[in-house]
C-alpha positions as CSV (number, residue, x, y, z in Angstrom):
1,M,27.2,79.4,119.2
2,K,27.8,78.2,122.8
3,A,25.1,76.5,125.4
4,F,25.9,75.8,129.0
5,Y,24.8,72.2,130.3
6,S,24.8,70.5,133.7
7,D,22.3,67.5,133.2
8,E,25.0,65.2,134.7
9,Y,23.8,66.5,138.0
10,V,20.7,64.7,138.6
11,L,18.3,64.6,141.7
12,P,17.5,61.5,143.9
13,L,14.0,62.1,143.8
14,P,11.4,59.5,145.1
15,E,9.6,57.5,142.5
16,G,6.9,59.6,141.2
17,H,8.2,63.1,141.6
18,R,6.8,64.9,139.2
19,F,10.1,67.0,138.0
20,P,11.2,65.3,134.6
21,M,14.5,65.7,135.5
22,R,15.6,63.9,132.5
23,K,14.3,66.5,129.9
24,Y,17.7,68.3,130.3
25,R,19.8,65.3,128.6
26,L,17.4,64.9,126.3
27,T,17.1,68.1,125.7
28,R,21.5,68.4,125.1
29,D,20.9,65.6,122.8
30,L,17.9,66.9,120.5
31,A,19.7,70.5,120.4
32,V,23.2,68.8,119.2
33,A,21.1,67.0,116.5
34,R,19.4,70.3,115.2
35,V,22.6,72.0,115.4
36,P,25.6,70.0,114.5
37,D,27.9,73.1,115.5
38,L,26.7,74.0,118.9
39,E,29.3,74.2,121.4
40,L,29.3,73.0,124.8
41,V,30.4,74.0,127.4
42,K,30.3,72.7,131.2
43,P,29.6,75.3,133.8
44,L,31.3,76.3,136.8
45,A,29.4,76.3,139.9
46,A,28.5,79.8,141.4
47,T,30.2,80.7,144.2
48,R,28.9,81.9,147.4
49,D,30.1,85.5,146.8
50,E,28.1,85.4,143.6
51,L,25.2,83.6,145.0
52,E,25.5,87.0,147.8
53,L,25.0,89.4,145.4
54,A,20.8,88.3,145.6
55,H,20.3,85.8,148.3
56,R,20.7,86.2,151.9
57,A,23.6,84.3,153.7
58,A,21.6,82.7,156.1
59,Y,19.3,80.8,153.3
60,I,22.4,79.9,151.3
61,D,24.4,78.5,155.0
62,A,20.9,76.6,154.9
63,V,21.3,75.2,151.5
64,F,24.9,74.6,151.2
65,D,24.8,72.9,154.9
66,G,21.8,70.8,154.4
67,T,19.9,72.8,157.2
68,L,16.5,73.4,155.5
69,T,13.7,72.8,156.9
70,A,10.9,70.1,156.2
71,R,8.7,73.1,155.0
72,E,11.4,74.8,152.7
73,Q,12.0,71.8,151.2
74,R,8.7,71.2,150.3
75,E,8.5,74.9,149.0
76,I,11.0,74.3,146.9
77,G,10.0,70.9,145.4
78,F,13.1,69.1,146.4
79,P,14.1,67.6,149.3
80,W,17.9,68.3,150.2
81,S,20.4,66.6,148.6
82,V,24.2,67.0,147.6
83,A,23.2,66.6,144.4
84,M,20.6,69.8,144.7
85,V,23.3,72.1,145.9
86,E,25.7,71.3,143.1
87,R,23.0,71.3,140.4
88,S,21.4,74.6,141.7
89,R,25.0,76.4,141.9
90,R,25.7,74.8,138.5
91,S,22.6,76.4,136.8
92,V,23.2,79.9,138.1
93,G,26.9,79.4,136.7
94,A,25.3,78.6,133.4
95,T,23.6,81.7,133.0
96,L,26.3,83.6,134.0
97,G,28.5,81.6,131.6
98,A,26.0,82.2,129.1
99,S,25.7,85.7,129.8
100,R,29.3,86.7,129.4
101,V,30.1,84.7,126.5
102,A,26.8,86.8,125.4
103,C,28.6,90.3,125.4
104,D,30.7,89.3,122.4
105,E,29.0,86.9,120.4
106,G,25.5,88.0,120.8
107,I,23.6,85.2,122.0
108,A,24.4,82.3,124.1
109,I,22.6,79.7,125.9
110,N,21.6,77.6,129.3
111,L,20.2,74.2,128.7
112,A,18.8,74.7,132.1
113,G,18.3,77.7,134.4
114,G,15.3,80.5,134.1
115,T,15.4,79.6,138.0
116,H,12.7,82.7,138.9
117,H,10.6,81.2,141.3
118,A,13.7,81.5,144.4
119,Y,13.3,84.9,146.8
120,A,16.5,86.3,148.4
121,D,15.8,84.6,151.5
122,K,14.0,80.9,150.0
123,G,13.4,78.6,147.2
124,S,10.2,77.9,145.9
125,G,8.4,75.8,142.8
126,F,11.6,74.1,141.9
127,C,14.0,76.6,142.1
128,V,16.6,76.7,145.0
129,F,18.7,80.1,143.8
130,N,17.8,82.7,141.2
131,D,20.0,82.4,138.2
132,V,19.1,86.0,136.5
133,A,19.0,88.1,139.3
134,V,22.4,86.6,140.6
135,T,23.8,87.4,136.8
136,V,22.3,90.9,136.7
137,R,24.1,91.9,139.6
138,S,27.2,90.2,138.8
139,M,27.8,91.9,135.5
140,R,26.5,95.0,137.1
141,R,29.7,94.6,139.3
142,E,32.1,93.4,137.0
143,R,31.5,96.5,134.1
144,Q,31.9,98.4,137.4
145,R,35.2,96.8,138.9
146,E,36.6,96.9,134.7
147,G,35.8,100.5,134.1
148,L,33.3,99.8,131.5
149,H,29.6,102.0,130.8
150,P,26.7,100.7,133.0
151,W,24.2,98.7,131.6
152,S,20.6,98.5,131.4
153,F,19.0,94.8,131.4
154,V,15.4,93.5,130.6
155,V,14.1,89.9,132.0
156,I,11.7,88.6,129.0
157,D,10.1,85.9,131.5
158,L,8.1,83.8,129.0
159,D,7.5,81.0,131.4
160,V,3.7,80.4,131.9
161,H,4.3,80.7,135.4
162,Q,5.1,84.3,136.6
163,G,8.5,85.3,137.7
164,N,7.8,86.5,141.2
165,G,11.0,85.2,142.9
166,T,12.8,87.8,140.2
167,A,10.3,90.9,140.4
168,S,10.6,90.6,143.9
169,I,14.6,90.3,144.4
170,L,15.3,93.0,141.7
171,A,12.2,95.6,142.5
172,A,14.5,98.1,143.5
173,D,16.9,97.9,140.6
174,A,16.2,100.8,139.1
175,D,19.1,99.5,135.6
176,V,16.3,96.2,135.3
177,F,13.2,96.3,133.6
178,T,11.1,92.8,134.4
179,L,8.3,91.8,132.2
180,S,6.3,88.2,133.0
181,L,3.5,87.0,130.7
182,H,2.2,84.4,132.6
183,G,-1.1,82.5,133.2
184,E,-3.3,84.7,135.4
185,K,-4.8,81.9,137.3
186,N,-1.6,79.7,137.4
187,F,0.9,79.3,140.2
188,P,2.2,81.3,141.9
189,F,-1.0,82.4,143.4
190,R,0.4,85.7,145.2
191,K,2.0,87.4,142.3
192,E,4.9,89.9,143.0
193,A,4.9,92.8,141.1
194,S,7.1,93.2,137.7
195,T,8.2,96.0,136.2
196,L,5.1,94.8,133.6
197,D,3.1,91.6,134.6
198,V,0.8,90.9,131.7
199,G,-1.5,87.9,133.0
200,L,-3.1,85.8,130.7
201,P,-6.9,83.5,130.7
202,D,-6.6,80.0,130.9
203,G,-7.2,78.4,127.3
204,C,-5.1,81.3,126.0
205,D,-4.2,80.3,122.3
206,D,-1.6,81.4,119.6
207,D,-3.3,84.5,118.3
208,G,-4.1,85.7,121.8
209,Y,-0.6,84.7,123.2
210,L,1.1,86.4,120.6
211,A,-0.7,89.8,120.2
212,A,0.0,90.4,123.7
213,L,3.8,89.7,123.5
214,D,3.6,91.9,120.7
215,A,2.0,94.7,123.1
216,A,4.3,93.9,126.3
217,L,7.3,94.2,124.1
218,A,6.1,97.7,122.4
219,T,5.1,98.9,125.8
220,M,8.8,97.8,127.5
221,L,10.7,99.6,124.6
222,D,9.1,102.6,125.1
223,R,9.2,102.8,128.1
224,F,13.2,101.4,129.0
225,A,16.0,101.2,126.9
226,P,18.1,97.9,127.1
227,D,21.7,97.1,126.7
228,F,21.5,93.5,127.5
229,V,18.4,90.7,127.4
230,F,17.7,87.6,129.4
231,Y,15.2,85.1,128.3
232,L,13.0,82.6,129.8
233,A,11.8,80.7,127.0
234,G,9.7,78.4,129.0
235,A,7.8,75.7,127.1
236,D,5.0,74.9,129.5
237,P,2.6,77.4,127.3
238,Y,2.2,74.5,125.0
239,T,-1.2,73.0,124.9
240,G,0.4,69.6,126.1
241,D,1.9,70.8,129.0
242,R,0.4,69.3,132.3
243,L,0.9,72.4,134.6
244,G,0.7,75.3,132.3
245,R,-3.6,75.7,131.5
246,L,-2.7,78.0,127.9
247,D,-2.8,76.2,124.4
248,L,0.0,76.9,122.9
249,S,0.9,75.4,119.6
250,I,5.0,74.4,118.7
251,E,4.4,76.7,115.8
252,G,3.1,79.2,118.3
253,L,6.3,78.9,120.4
254,A,8.3,79.3,117.5
255,T,6.8,82.5,116.5
256,R,7.2,83.8,120.3
257,D,10.9,82.8,120.2
258,R,11.2,84.3,116.8
259,R,9.9,87.7,118.0
260,V,12.1,88.0,120.9
261,F,15.1,87.0,118.9
262,E,14.2,89.7,116.2
263,L,13.8,92.0,118.8
264,A,16.9,91.7,120.2
265,A,19.1,90.9,116.9
266,S,17.1,94.2,115.6
267,R,19.0,96.5,118.4
268,A,22.7,94.4,118.3
269,L,21.5,93.8,122.3
270,P,23.1,90.5,123.8
271,I,21.0,88.0,124.8
272,A,21.3,85.1,127.0
273,V,18.4,82.2,127.2
274,A,17.2,80.0,129.9
275,M,15.3,77.3,129.3
276,A,13.0,77.5,132.3
277,G,9.8,75.5,132.7
278,G,8.2,72.8,130.4
279,Y,6.3,69.6,131.8
280,G,4.8,68.1,128.9
281,H,2.2,65.1,129.5
282,V,4.7,63.9,126.5
283,I,8.8,64.2,127.7
284,E,9.7,64.4,124.5
285,E,7.3,66.9,123.1
286,T,9.1,69.7,125.8
287,C,12.6,68.9,124.8
288,A,11.8,69.3,121.5
289,I,10.4,72.8,122.5
290,H,13.4,73.5,123.9
291,A,15.3,72.5,121.1
292,Q,13.6,74.0,118.7
293,T,14.3,77.6,120.8
294,V,18.0,76.8,120.6
295,A,18.1,76.4,117.0
296,L,16.4,79.0,116.2
297,A,19.1,80.7,118.6
298,A,21.5,79.5,116.1
299,E,20.0,81.1,112.9
300,Y,19.8,84.7,114.7
301,A,23.2,84.5,116.4
302,S,24.6,84.4,112.5
303,R,23.3,87.8,112.8
304,Y,25.7,89.6,115.3
305,P,28.9,90.5,114.4
306,H,31.6,88.2,115.9
307,H,34.5,90.4,117.3
308,P,36.1,91.3,120.6
309,S,34.4,94.0,122.2
310,S,34.6,96.0,125.5
311,A,33.1,93.5,127.2
312,T,36.0,90.6,126.3
313,V,37.4,91.1,129.1
314,L,34.3,89.2,130.9
315,R,33.6,86.5,128.9
316,D,37.5,85.8,128.4
317,A,37.7,85.6,132.7
318,H,35.0,82.9,132.6
319,L,35.6,80.7,129.7
320,T,39.6,80.9,131.6
321,R,38.6,79.0,134.6
322,I,36.6,76.9,133.0
323,S,39.6,75.5,130.6
């Protein structure tokens, strides 16, 4: 199984900043320890052309040129830097790459990503560009160019915070179903309308969460027939998360992951996984949860046939560019 990483791009954040930058390298190390045959791939940066599929040109210019206002930088949560631009582009590129690989291999991982608070015209909540929205539209365009059958996409967003940017950008895309299971009273305090939103009360535990997830997945499948799955596997519903306000155990999060992977594998749906948020009081616990997701994905990867498919051209085009 392939995992795309971009943790060498470290933002120069001020002392005491609450974003856990070091979790990405630690997650990669733990994932490799748990899945020794994990194939690590360094992603390409998303191109301007790719970013413009989901973002306004003026906003991309402001990010690239370093002309974001102080207010815009505060909403993103990062001070502007060259590293911020490069890391954001690589994080999108990692989801693009993972999605193309998943077309043939069933499952692939972005060891970052899940930047679901980014809107078409602004960033927010530590998210600069929206990796899933860019990737959905890029895959749609690539399939059209290659004369392939159009696909329907589902975004299963299980970060503790609602995927407001993703819901906003993809609201008019009839071939996309956005599902967000999140803390109702948590950030963002102004929610957007996903295709299906499930708001959970503070303190929701394993049993309540998994019951809500089962009902949401059943509703999704009753209303929509996906060809491809994006999974945002946030670690922040964990009881030990500083920003989560829910009460899930590590075992409960493993069951959550299995439910999503079983849905995809049982229907032979390719699935691209992004790590999304995680802000544990103990950062090692957050990273262990992310590494657990990678290990479980690897177990399910064996259930997919590994052979060239009609989507091979998408995968090979990206890997050729990497090599």
